[in-house]
C-alpha positions as a Markdown table, in Angstrom:
| # | Residue | x | y | z |
|---|---|---|---|---|
| 1 | Met | 31.9 | 95.3 | 62.4 |
| 2 | Ile | 30.9 | 92.0 | 63.4 |
| 3 | His | 34.5 | 91.1 | 64.3 |
| 4 | Ser | 34.8 | 94.4 | 65.8 |
| 5 | Leu | 31.7 | 93.5 | 68.0 |
| 6 | Asn | 32.8 | 90.5 | 68.7 |
| 7 | Leu | 30.2 | 89.0 | 67.1 |
| 8 | Tyr | 31.3 | 86.7 | 64.6 |
| 9 | Asn | 30.7 | 82.8 | 66.7 |
| 10 | Gln | 27.2 | 84.6 | 66.7 |
| 11 | Tyr | 26.8 | 85.7 | 63.5 |
| 12 | Gln | 28.0 | 82.4 | 62.0 |
| 13 | Lys | 24.9 | 81.0 | 64.0 |
| 14 | Val | 21.5 | 82.9 | 62.3 |
| 15 | Lys | 23.4 | 83.6 | 58.8 |
| 16 | Ser | 20.9 | 81.8 | 57.2 |
| 17 | Asn | 21.3 | 84.2 | 54.2 |
| 18 | Lys | 21.3 | 86.8 | 56.6 |
| 19 | Lys | 23.4 | 90.4 | 55.2 |
| 20 | Pro | 26.4 | 91.1 | 58.1 |
| 21 | Ser | 24.7 | 94.8 | 57.7 |
| 22 | Ile | 21.4 | 93.0 | 58.7 |
| 23 | Phe | 22.7 | 91.3 | 61.6 |
| 24 | Val | 25.1 | 93.7 | 63.1 |
| 25 | Ala | 22.4 | 96.8 | 62.4 |
| 26 | Glu | 20.0 | 94.4 | 64.7 |
| 27 | His | 22.2 | 93.9 | 67.1 |
| 28 | Leu | 23.0 | 97.4 | 67.4 |
| 29 | Lys | 19.2 | 98.8 | 67.5 |
| 30 | Lys | 20.1 | 100.8 | 64.1 |
| 31 | Thr | 18.4 | 100.5 | 60.6 |
| 32 | Ser | 21.1 | 98.8 | 57.7 |
| 33 | Ala | 21.2 | 102.5 | 56.2 |
| 34 | Lys | 22.6 | 104.0 | 59.3 |
| 35 | Ile | 25.3 | 101.8 | 59.7 |
| 36 | Lys | 26.2 | 102.1 | 56.0 |
| 37 | Ser | 26.4 | 105.8 | 56.6 |
| 38 | Ala | 30.2 | 107.1 | 55.8 |
| 39 | Ser | 29.3 | 108.8 | 59.1 |
| 40 | Phe | 28.2 | 105.8 | 60.9 |
| 41 | Ile | 31.1 | 104.0 | 59.4 |
| 42 | Lys | 33.8 | 106.4 | 60.6 |
| 43 | Asp | 32.1 | 107.3 | 64.4 |
| 44 | Phe | 32.1 | 103.3 | 65.3 |
| 45 | Tyr | 35.8 | 103.1 | 63.7 |
| 46 | Gln | 36.9 | 106.2 | 65.6 |
| 47 | Asn | 36.0 | 103.3 | 68.7 |
| 48 | His | 36.8 | 100.0 | 67.3 |
| 49 | Asp | 40.1 | 99.0 | 65.5 |
| 50 | Leu | 39.7 | 98.4 | 61.8 |
| 51 | Arg | 42.7 | 96.7 | 61.8 |
| 52 | Gln | 42.5 | 94.2 | 63.9 |
| 53 | Ser | 39.4 | 92.7 | 62.3 |
| 54 | Leu | 41.2 | 92.7 | 59.5 |
| 55 | Ile | 43.3 | 90.8 | 61.2 |
| 56 | Ile | 40.5 | 88.1 | 62.7 |
| 57 | His | 38.8 | 87.6 | 59.8 |
| 58 | Lys | 41.8 | 86.9 | 58.1 |
| 59 | Gln | 42.1 | 83.6 | 60.7 |
| 60 | Lys | 38.8 | 83.1 | 60.8 |
| 61 | Ala | 37.5 | 83.7 | 57.6 |
| 62 | Lys | 37.3 | 79.7 | 55.5 |
| 63 | Ser | 39.9 | 80.1 | 52.8 |
| 64 | Glu | 41.3 | 78.3 | 49.4 |
| 65 | Lys | 44.1 | 78.1 | 48.1 |
| 66 | Asn | 45.3 | 81.9 | 46.4 |
| 67 | Ile | 42.3 | 83.9 | 48.4 |
| 68 | Tyr | 44.2 | 87.2 | 49.6 |
| 69 | Phe | 42.6 | 89.3 | 52.6 |
| 70 | Leu | 42.4 | 93.2 | 53.0 |
| 71 | Ala | 44.4 | 92.3 | 56.1 |
| 72 | Asp | 47.1 | 91.2 | 53.3 |
| 73 | Leu | 48.1 | 94.3 | 52.4 |
| 74 | Leu | 48.8 | 95.4 | 55.9 |
| 75 | Lys | 51.9 | 96.4 | 56.7 |
| 76 | Pro | 53.4 | 94.8 | 60.4 |
| 77 | Leu | 53.7 | 97.5 | 63.0 |
| 78 | Val | 57.0 | 96.8 | 64.1 |
């Protein structure tokens, strides 16, 4: 959700042990329980591209050798 909302750089600045779900909840002015609910997640990704978020996460994440991401499981778009 952080990547979908284009908040990654902002999250990195205030990270200080804050869980991603809490950061997103505060940004959306909702409870963390609400943003973790199946219905909220389903609705959220009706309006945001999950595939693109996974690809962006892989690009921005600091990775070590032999670390795999969900984006690695995606089939290329033809």
